[in-house]
GUGUTOR-387860 format. One line per field, with one value per atom (N, C-alpha, C): atom name; residue in one letter; residue number from 1; x, y, z. Coordinates in steps of 0.1 Angstrom, whole numbers, padded with zeros to 4 digits. Layout:
// residues N
atom = c(CA_...)
res = c(A_...)
n = c(NUM_...)
east = c(X_...)
north = c(Y_...)
up = c(Z_...)
// end
This chain:
// residues 169
atom = c(N_CA_C_N_CA_C_N_CA_C_N_CA_C_N_CA_C_N_CA_C_N_CA_C_N_CA_C_N_CA_C_N_CA_C_N_CA_C_N_CA_C_N_CA_C_N_CA_C_N_CA_C_N_CA_C_N_CA_C_N_CA_C_N_CA_C_N_CA_C_N_CA_C_N_CA_C_N_CA_C_N_CA_C_N_CA_C_N_CA_C_N_CA_C_N_CA_C_N_CA_C_N_CA_C_N_CA_C_N_CA_C_N_CA_C_N_CA_C_N_CA_C_N_CA_C_N_CA_C_N_CA_C_N_CA_C_N_CA_C_N_CA_C_N_CA_C_N_CA_C_N_CA_C_N_CA_C_N_CA_C_N_CA_C_N_CA_C_N_CA_C_N_CA_C_N_CA_C_N_CA_C_N_CA_C_N_CA_C_N_CA_C_N_CA_C_N_CA_C_N_CA_C_N_CA_C_N_CA_C_N_CA_C_N_CA_C_N_CA_C_N_CA_C_N_CA_C_N_CA_C_N_CA_C_N_CA_C_N_CA_C_N_CA_C_N_CA_C_N_CA_C_N_CA_C_N_CA_C_N_CA_C_N_CA_C_N_CA_C_N_CA_C_N_CA_C_N_CA_C_N_CA_C_N_CA_C_N_CA_C_N_CA_C_N_CA_C_N_CA_C_N_CA_C_N_CA_C_N_CA_C_N_CA_C_N_CA_C_N_CA_C_N_CA_C_N_CA_C_N_CA_C_N_CA_C_N_CA_C_N_CA_C_N_CA_C_N_CA_C_N_CA_C_N_CA_C_N_CA_C_N_CA_C_N_CA_C_N_CA_C_N_CA_C_N_CA_C_N_CA_C_N_CA_C_N_CA_C_N_CA_C_N_CA_C_N_CA_C_N_CA_C_N_CA_C_N_CA_C_N_CA_C_N_CA_C_N_CA_C_N_CA_C_N_CA_C_N_CA_C_N_CA_C_N_CA_C_N_CA_C_N_CA_C_N_CA_C_N_CA_C_N_CA_C_N_CA_C_N_CA_C_N_CA_C_N_CA_C_N_CA_C_N_CA_C_N_CA_C_N_CA_C_N_CA_C_N_CA_C_N_CA_C_N_CA_C_N_CA_C_N_CA_C_N_CA_C_N_CA_C_N_CA_C_N_CA_C_N_CA_C_N_CA_C_N_CA_C_N_CA_C_N_CA_C_N_CA_C_N_CA_C_N_CA_C_N_CA_C_N_CA_C_N_CA_C_N_CA_C_N_CA_C_N_CA_C_N_CA_C_N_CA_C_N_CA_C_N_CA_C_N_CA_C_N_CA_C_N_CA_C)
res = c(X_X_X_X_X_X_X_X_X_X_X_X_X_X_X_X_X_X_X_X_X_X_X_X_X_X_X_X_X_X_X_X_X_X_X_X_X_X_X_X_X_X_X_X_X_X_X_X_X_X_X_X_X_X_X_X_X_X_X_X_X_X_X_X_X_X_X_X_X_X_X_X_X_X_X_X_X_X_X_X_X_X_X_X_X_X_X_X_X_X_X_X_X_X_X_X_X_X_X_X_X_X_X_X_X_X_X_X_X_X_X_X_X_X_X_X_X_X_X_X_X_X_X_X_X_X_X_X_X_X_X_X_X_X_X_X_X_X_X_X_X_X_X_X_X_X_X_X_X_X_X_X_X_X_X_X_X_X_X_X_X_X_X_X_X_X_X_X_X_X_X_X_X_X_X_X_X_X_X_X_X_X_X_X_X_X_X_X_X_X_X_X_X_X_X_X_X_X_X_X_X_X_X_X_X_X_X_X_X_X_X_X_X_X_X_X_X_X_X_X_X_X_X_X_X_X_X_X_X_X_X_X_X_X_X_X_X_X_X_X_X_X_X_X_X_X_X_X_X_X_X_X_X_X_X_X_X_X_X_X_X_X_X_X_X_X_X_X_X_X_X_X_X_X_X_X_X_X_X_X_X_X_X_X_X_X_X_X_X_X_X_X_X_X_X_X_X_X_X_X_X_X_X_X_X_X_X_X_X_X_X_X_X_X_X_X_X_X_X_X_X_X_X_X_X_X_X_X_X_X_X_X_X_X_X_X_X_X_X_X_X_X_X_X_X_X_X_X_X_X_X_X_X_X_X_X_X_X_X_X_X_X_X_X_X_X_X_X_X_X_X_X_X_X_X_X_X_X_X_X_X_X_X_X_X_X_X_X_X_X_X_X_X_X_X_X_X_X_X_X_X_X_X_X_X_X_X_X_X_X_X_X_X_X_X_X_X_X_X_X_X_X_X_X_X_X_X_X_X_X_X_X_X_X_X_X_X_X_X_X_X_X_X_X_X_X_X_X_X_X_X_X_X_X_X_X_X_X_X_X_X_X_X_X_X_X_X_X_X_X_X_X_X_X_X_X_X_X_X_X_X_X_X_X_X_X_X_X_X_X_X_X_X_X_X_X_X_X_X_X_X_X_X_X_X_X_X)
n = c(1_1_1_2_2_2_3_3_3_4_4_4_5_5_5_6_6_6_7_7_7_8_8_8_9_9_9_10_10_10_11_11_11_12_12_12_13_13_13_14_14_14_15_15_15_16_16_16_17_17_17_18_18_18_19_19_19_20_20_20_21_21_21_22_22_22_23_23_23_24_24_24_25_25_25_26_26_26_27_27_27_28_28_28_29_29_29_30_30_30_31_31_31_32_32_32_33_33_33_34_34_34_35_35_35_36_36_36_37_37_37_38_38_38_39_39_39_40_40_40_41_41_41_42_42_42_43_43_43_44_44_44_45_45_45_46_46_46_47_47_47_48_48_48_49_49_49_50_50_50_51_51_51_52_52_52_53_53_53_54_54_54_55_55_55_56_56_56_57_57_57_58_58_58_59_59_59_60_60_60_61_61_61_62_62_62_63_63_63_64_64_64_65_65_65_66_66_66_67_67_67_68_68_68_69_69_69_70_70_70_71_71_71_72_72_72_73_73_73_74_74_74_75_75_75_76_76_76_77_77_77_78_78_78_79_79_79_80_80_80_81_81_81_82_82_82_83_83_83_84_84_84_85_85_85_86_86_86_87_87_87_88_88_88_89_89_89_90_90_90_91_91_91_92_92_92_93_93_93_94_94_94_95_95_95_96_96_96_97_97_97_98_98_98_99_99_99_100_100_100_101_101_101_102_102_102_103_103_103_104_104_104_105_105_105_106_106_106_107_107_107_108_108_108_109_109_109_110_110_110_111_111_111_112_112_112_113_113_113_114_114_114_115_115_115_116_116_116_117_117_117_118_118_118_119_119_119_120_120_120_121_121_121_122_122_122_123_123_123_124_124_124_125_125_125_126_126_126_127_127_127_128_128_128_129_129_129_130_130_130_131_131_131_132_132_132_133_133_133_134_134_134_135_135_135_136_136_136_137_137_137_138_138_138_139_139_139_140_140_140_141_141_141_142_142_142_143_143_143_144_144_144_145_145_145_146_146_146_147_147_147_148_148_148_149_149_149_150_150_150_151_151_151_152_152_152_153_153_153_154_154_154_155_155_155_156_156_156_157_157_157_158_158_158_159_159_159_160_160_160_161_161_161_162_162_162_163_163_163_164_164_164_165_165_165_166_166_166_167_167_167_168_168_168_169_169_169)
east = c(-0033_-0036_-0039_-0033_-0040_-0055_-0058_-0073_-0082_-0076_-0084_-0086_-0075_-0078_-0089_-0087_-0094_-0111_-0112_-0125_-0129_-0122_-0126_-0130_-0124_-0126_-0138_-0141_-0151_-0165_-0164_-0174_-0178_-0166_-0168_-0173_-0167_-0170_-0182_-0188_-0196_-0211_-0212_-0224_-0230_-0237_-0242_-0235_-0236_-0225_-0214_-0215_-0205_-0201_-0214_-0214_-0205_-0207_-0198_-0182_-0181_-0166_-0159_-0166_-0162_-0158_-0168_-0165_-0154_-0150_-0142_-0127_-0128_-0116_-0111_-0121_-0117_-0115_-0125_-0120_-0109_-0110_-0101_-0085_-0087_-0074_-0069_-0077_-0074_-0067_-0072_-0067_-0055_-0052_-0040_-0032_-0033_-0020_-0018_-0025_-0023_-0013_-0018_-0006_0006_0008_0019_0028_0022_0029_0037_0033_0039_0048_0045_0048_0062_0063_0073_0087_0087_0097_0101_0094_0095_0108_0115_0129_0139_0136_0144_0141_0131_0129_0128_0128_0129_0117_0109_0093_0082_0069_0058_0056_0059_0054_0054_0045_0042_0054_0063_0076_0082_0080_0084_0082_0072_0066_0080_0086_0098_0105_0108_0117_0110_0097_0090_0096_0100_0106_0095_0093_0086_0085_0095_0097_0088_0090_0080_0065_0060_0049_0043_0049_0044_0040_0051_0049_0036_0038_0026_0012_0011_-0001_-0003_0002_0004_0000_0006_0002_-0010_-0015_-0026_-0037_-0039_-0049_-0049_-0037_-0038_-0042_-0039_-0047_-0064_-0064_-0081_-0087_-0081_-0087_-0088_-0078_-0080_-0092_-0093_-0106_-0119_-0117_-0129_-0136_-0123_-0128_-0131_-0124_-0129_-0140_-0146_-0159_-0170_-0167_-0176_-0178_-0164_-0168_-0174_-0172_-0181_-0196_-0201_-0213_-0220_-0211_-0215_-0213_-0200_-0197_-0193_-0198_-0194_-0184_-0176_-0165_-0153_-0155_-0141_-0132_-0120_-0109_-0111_-0109_-0112_-0101_-0089_-0078_-0066_-0070_-0060_-0052_-0062_-0055_-0048_-0051_-0045_-0031_-0028_-0013_-0006_-0011_-0007_-0004_-0013_-0014_0000_-0001_0011_0026_0025_0039_0043_0032_0035_0038_0035_0036_0049_0057_0069_0079_0082_0096_0098_0087_0089_0088_0080_0081_0092_0098_0110_0124_0126_0137_0135_0143_0146_0132_0126_0113_0117_0105_0105_0102_0096_0092_0100_0114_0120_0124_0129_0134_0120_0108_0097_0093_0097_0096_0107_0115_0129_0125_0120_0116_0104_0095_0084_0088_0101_0106_0117_0115_0122_0137_0141_0156_0160_0172_0177_0179_0180_0182_0197_0208_0220_0218_0211_0209_0202_0189_0183_0189_0198_0208_0217_0223_0232_0225_0215_0208_0202_0194_0184_0191_0203_0210_0212_0216_0220_0208_0198_0184_0179_0177_0171_0180_0195_0201_0200_0194_0192_0182_0173_0160_0161_0174_0177_0184_0194_0202_0194_0183_0179_0162_0161_0146_0142_0149_0142_0138_0146_0142_0130_0128_0115_0106_0105_0096_0091_0098_0094_0090_0095_0087_0073_0071_0057_0050_0055_0044_0039_0052_0049_0037_0038_0029_0016_0014_0002_-0003_0004_-0003_-0005_0004_-0003_-0014_-0016_-0030_-0042_-0040_-0050_-0053_-0041_-0044_-0049_-0046_-0053_-0070_-0071_-0084_-0092_-0085_-0091_-0096_-0087_-0089_-0101_-0102_-0111_-0127_-0124_-0139_-0142_-0134_-0137_-0142_-0138_-0141_-0152_-0156_-0172_-0181_-0180_-0188_-0193_-0182_-0185_-0192_-0199_-0207_-0221)
north = c(0093_0089_0097_0109_0120_0123_0123_0128_0114_0103_0091_0087_0093_0093_0102_0113_0125_0121_0116_0113_0099_0093_0081_0086_0096_0104_0112_0118_0125_0115_0104_0095_0086_0086_0079_0087_0099_0109_0117_0118_0127_0120_0106_0101_0092_0082_0074_0066_0065_0058_0066_0081_0088_0091_0087_0087_0074_0062_0053_0054_0061_0063_0074_0084_0091_0085_0076_0069_0057_0051_0044_0052_0064_0074_0076_0081_0089_0077_0069_0058_0049_0043_0035_0039_0052_0060_0068_0070_0074_0063_0052_0042_0034_0035_0029_0040_0052_0061_0059_0060_0060_0046_0036_0026_0025_0033_0034_0045_0056_0065_0057_0046_0037_0028_0022_0012_0014_0028_0031_0036_0041_0046_0034_0023_0013_0004_0004_-0004_0004_0017_0024_0018_0013_0005_-0009_-0014_-0030_-0034_-0031_-0034_-0025_-0030_-0019_-0014_-0003_0003_0018_0025_0037_0047_0040_0049_0050_0047_0048_0061_0067_0081_0089_0088_0097_0097_0089_0090_0089_0096_0099_0112_0113_0122_0127_0141_0146_0137_0135_0123_0111_0104_0094_0095_0107_0111_0115_0119_0120_0108_0099_0086_0076_0081_0074_0077_0090_0096_0093_0092_0086_0073_0066_0050_0048_0054_0053_0056_0069_0075_0072_0069_0062_0048_0040_0027_0027_0035_0039_0045_0052_0059_0046_0038_0027_0017_0015_0007_0015_0027_0032_0035_0039_0036_0025_0013_-0002_-0003_-0001_-0001_0004_0015_0022_0017_0009_0001_-0010_-0017_-0026_-0028_-0016_-0011_-0012_-0009_-0009_-0024_-0028_-0040_-0051_-0062_-0072_-0079_-0082_-0089_-0079_-0070_-0058_-0067_-0063_-0069_-0062_-0073_-0065_-0067_-0072_-0072_-0062_-0051_-0044_-0036_-0029_-0024_-0032_-0046_-0056_-0056_-0055_-0058_-0046_-0032_-0019_-0021_-0028_-0029_-0038_-0049_-0060_-0051_-0045_-0037_-0025_-0020_-0011_-0014_-0027_-0031_-0038_-0045_-0052_-0045_-0032_-0030_-0026_-0020_-0019_-0031_-0043_-0055_-0064_-0061_-0069_-0069_-0054_-0050_-0049_-0056_-0056_-0061_-0068_-0075_-0091_-0097_-0112_-0116_-0109_-0115_-0123_-0118_-0127_-0140_-0140_-0153_-0161_-0159_-0167_-0172_-0165_-0168_-0180_-0180_-0186_-0202_-0199_-0212_-0219_-0214_-0218_-0227_-0224_-0232_-0242_-0243_-0258_-0254_-0244_-0243_-0244_-0244_-0247_-0234_-0234_-0220_-0217_-0223_-0216_-0210_-0217_-0210_-0199_-0199_-0185_-0178_-0178_-0170_-0162_-0170_-0165_-0158_-0164_-0157_-0144_-0145_-0130_-0120_-0117_-0104_-0098_-0109_-0105_-0103_-0106_-0105_-0091_-0091_-0077_-0066_-0068_-0054_-0052_-0059_-0056_-0046_-0047_-0040_-0027_-0027_-0016_-0007_-0014_-0003_0003_-0003_0001_0008_0010_0014_0025_0035_0047_0038_0032_0026_0018_0010_0001_0008_0022_0031_0037_0041_0048_0037_0025_0015_0011_0012_0009_0020_0035_0046_0043_0042_0038_0025_0018_0006_0007_0017_0022_0031_0040_0047_0040_0031_0022_0017_0012_0006_0015_0029_0039_0043_0042_0043_0029_0020_0007_0009_0013_0012_0022_0036_0044_0038_0030_0023_0015_0007_-0002_0008_0018_0025_0032_0038_0046_0037_0025_0014_0013_0010_0006_0014_0027_0035_0034_0025_0026_0017_0009_-0002_0002)
up = c(-0194_-0182_-0168_-0168_-0159_-0161_-0174_-0178_-0175_-0176_-0173_-0158_-0150_-0137_-0131_-0134_-0134_-0136_-0147_-0151_-0143_-0139_-0129_-0114_-0112_-0099_-0100_-0110_-0111_-0112_-0120_-0119_-0106_-0098_-0088_-0075_-0074_-0063_-0065_-0080_-0085_-0090_-0088_-0092_-0081_-0088_-0074_-0069_-0055_-0047_-0044_-0046_-0040_-0024_-0017_-0002_0002_-0006_-0002_-0007_-0019_-0022_-0012_-0008_0002_0017_0020_0031_0031_0019_0018_0016_0010_0009_0023_0034_0044_0053_0056_0064_0063_0050_0048_0046_0037_0040_0051_0061_0073_0079_0081_0087_0082_0067_0062_0064_0066_0065_0081_0089_0103_0105_0097_0098_0091_0081_0075_0080_0088_0099_0108_0112_0121_0118_0104_0099_0091_0084_0076_0087_0095_0106_0115_0115_0122_0121_0112_0113_0123_0127_0137_0150_0153_0166_0166_0155_0153_0151_0152_0151_0149_0148_0148_0161_0166_0178_0178_0185_0184_0187_0193_0195_0183_0172_0160_0154_0159_0153_0158_0169_0172_0160_0151_0140_0126_0128_0116_0109_0096_0091_0080_0075_0065_0052_0048_0039_0040_0051_0052_0055_0062_0065_0052_0041_0026_0019_0022_0017_0024_0036_0041_0036_0036_0031_0016_0010_-0005_-0008_0002_0003_0007_0019_0026_0016_0015_0005_-0008_-0013_-0027_-0028_-0020_-0019_-0014_-0007_-0004_-0021_-0026_-0038_-0049_-0050_-0060_-0054_-0042_-0037_-0039_-0037_-0041_-0054_-0062_-0079_-0083_-0074_-0080_-0074_-0065_-0058_-0068_-0071_-0083_-0095_-0100_-0113_-0109_-0097_-0095_-0095_-0093_-0097_-0110_-0116_-0133_-0139_-0136_-0142_-0133_-0131_-0122_-0125_-0138_-0141_-0138_-0132_-0128_-0121_-0124_-0116_-0101_-0092_-0078_-0070_-0078_-0070_-0074_-0079_-0085_-0072_-0063_-0053_-0044_-0042_-0033_-0036_-0050_-0051_-0048_-0047_-0042_-0028_-0020_-0006_0000_-0007_-0007_-0009_-0021_-0024_-0015_-0009_0001_0015_0020_0032_0034_0023_0022_0028_0022_0028_0042_0046_0064_0073_0067_0073_0074_0063_0059_0067_0070_0074_0093_0100_0113_0120_0117_0121_0123_0126_0127_0115_0103_0093_0087_0082_0075_0084_0096_0105_0102_0106_0105_0092_0081_0065_0068_0074_0069_0078_0089_0100_0091_0086_0078_0068_0061_0051_0056_0070_0075_0076_0077_0079_0092_0096_0111_0117_0131_0139_0135_0132_0128_0114_0105_0091_0092_0100_0102_0108_0118_0124_0114_0108_0098_0087_0086_0069_0071_0086_0085_0084_0090_0090_0075_0067_0050_0046_0047_0040_0045_0058_0063_0060_0059_0054_0041_0032_0018_0019_0028_0028_0037_0047_0055_0046_0038_0029_0020_0012_0001_0006_0017_0022_0015_0007_0002_-0012_-0017_-0030_-0030_-0017_-0017_-0013_-0007_-0006_-0018_-0024_-0039_-0047_-0049_-0055_-0052_-0038_-0031_-0038_-0036_-0039_-0055_-0062_-0077_-0078_-0071_-0071_-0069_-0058_-0054_-0064_-0069_-0080_-0095_-0096_-0109_-0106_-0092_-0090_-0090_-0086_-0090_-0104_-0112_-0127_-0134_-0128_-0132_-0129_-0117_-0112_-0121_-0126_-0133_-0148_-0154_-0166_-0164_-0153_-0150_-0150_-0142_-0140_-0155_-0159_-0174_-0184_-0183_-0191_-0191_-0181_-0175_-0179_-0184_-0189_-0202_-0210_-0224_-0229_-0219_-0223_-0228)
// end
């Protein structure tokens, strides 16, 4: 698995299209990491705000870097595979992105009440249910972040399989 990821990275960043791969990694990875640096500590302030940076811990900063640059690496590897093989799976990194955004957005923000309102629930039901749902994410935030990191790393492995398989044609 590690050998396959290494081979995919070498193919992506050492062959044709390397400039595009570096641009994806640096630009998308930097932007995604900046987003995660604000998003991961956001439950402490109740929403996405630069004020959340005051609550950034080394653990959250490392998780933000892995999530941001891991997602960008999966996208860069997939972009390299798409140049070789047109029927490659394009959504491998999207699952990692969605999984990495969910933990911070479901705790202490308006996402859960909004989803409940979209389902047509009444205001008293929304008010009584929201806290219970959000508390699950607040109490187990570390586990959700670890699962998100695992999902992003899995998307890198799947992208690497996709990239190295395209060379065997």
